[in-house]
N, C-alpha and C positions, 0 to 999 in steps of 0.2 A: 607450428607456424600459425600466426594470427592472421586472420583475414583483414585486409585493409579497410573493409567496410565497418569493422567493429567500432571505429571512432564516430560513426554516424548515429549510433544508438544513443538516444536522449533519455529514454525512460523505458523500463520494462514493467509490464503489468501481468500479473497472474490472477485471473479470476476463474474460480472453479465452480462449475455447476454441481451442486451437492444436494443430497437429501437432507431434510431437516426433521429427524425423528422427534417425537414428543419427549423422549427422555433427555434430549439435549436442552430442552427449554426449562428444565427443573432447577438448574443452578446457574449462578452468574459465571462460575468457573467454566462450565461446559459451553455456555453461550460465547464467552470470550475465546475459547479454544476453537469453536466452530467458525466464528467470524475471522480469526487469524488464519485459519486454514483456507477459508473461502477467498480471502483477498491476497493470499500468497505470502503472508508473513512467516508462516511455518510450512513445512512439507508434510506429506501424508504420514510418514513414520517418524516424525520429529519427537525426540525424547527430551530435548533441552526445553526448559520452561521459562527461561529468563525473559524472553520477549513477551511472553504471556503476562508475566508479573509487571513488566513495564507498561504494557498496554492497559492492564487492570488499574495501575496507579494513575495513568492519564485519564481513564474513565472516572475514577474516584474524584480526582481534583476537579475535572470539568463538569461532571454531572451531579455528584453528591455535594461537594464543597462549593460548587459554582464559582471556582477560581482557577484560571489556567495556571499551571505550576511552572516554576523555574526548574532548571536542572538540579540546583541545590535542594529545593523542596522535594523533588521526586527522589533524589538520593537519600535524603533524610527519612522520608516515608518508607522507602524500600528497605533501608538498612536498620532503622530503629524500630519502626512499627511492625514491619513484616520480618525483621531479623534475617535478611537475605545475604548481606555482604556483597552487594554488586559494586564493582569498581566504577569510577567516573568514566573511564574509557569505554567500558562495556555499555554503560547507560547511554552515553552519547552515540555509540554505534547503533543501538536499537532505535533511538529517537530519530537518527538520520534515516534509517530504513523506512520509518513511518512517514517522514517528511518526503522522501523520494517517491513513495507511491501516492502521495497527495492526500494522505489520511489526516495528517496534522500539519500545522505551519507554526513557525517561530516568529513571534512579533514581540519586540521590546523584551527580549530574553524569556518570554513565556510561551509555553506550548499549548495551543488551542486547536480544536478541530477545524479543518479547512472550511471556510464559509463560501456559500454561493453568492455571487453578486446579485442574484435575482430573488433571494429569499431572506428571511430573518437570519441575522448573523449567528444565532444560537441554534438554528435548525441543522443539526449534524447530518441528518439523512440527505437533505437537499445539497449541502456542501459536498458530501462524499459523492453523491450521484453526479453533481455538476463536474467536479474535477476528474473523476474517472470517465464519465461518458464523453466529455469533450475530447479528452486524449484518445480514447478508444475510437470515437467517431472519426477524428482526424487521421488516425492510423489506418482505419478501414478504407477511407476515401483514397489515401495514397496507395494502398495495396491494390485496390480495385483499378486505379489508373495504370499502375505498373502491369497488372494482369492483362489489361486491355492491350497495352503495347506489346506484351509477350505474344499474345494471340495474333496480333497484326504481323509481328516479325516472323512467326512461324508459318503464317498463312501465305506470305509472299515467297514465291518459288526461289528467287535469288538469295534469300536469307536462310533457307532451310539447312544449308550445309555449313554455316558459320559456326565456329567453336568459340567458346568463352574461355 
């Protein structure tokens, strides 16, 4: 049975507080994996690496080549240069996941890292921080308001026996 409140969920964030051992910082691959785990793109025991390859490709285009990629450019890079054989459907699925968490945005058919309205449009860190912190702050404010109402409802004697 699905809870009726499920339709109220607009976005889900998973931010993990993690250790950053020096060994993680030696290779791009381990840094990308750590980042993907920290922002919830993969789970703790994730064995599939497709999203890591897609994330790496987005980094390559945006930071090394200085050109936000189209879906076709990403697919060509992943299939020809990296020889991965990723389907268009799977690629779009992973890109959508990155868009949904606010990591990247699609503008004019190109995928670029989400920009902050208060910083340089190429400042990935500021963009990521802005999009995530704004959503998390709004959620915390709403949760705190509901928690206050819960405390008030349970503190009032006539409401203590009500069931939900």
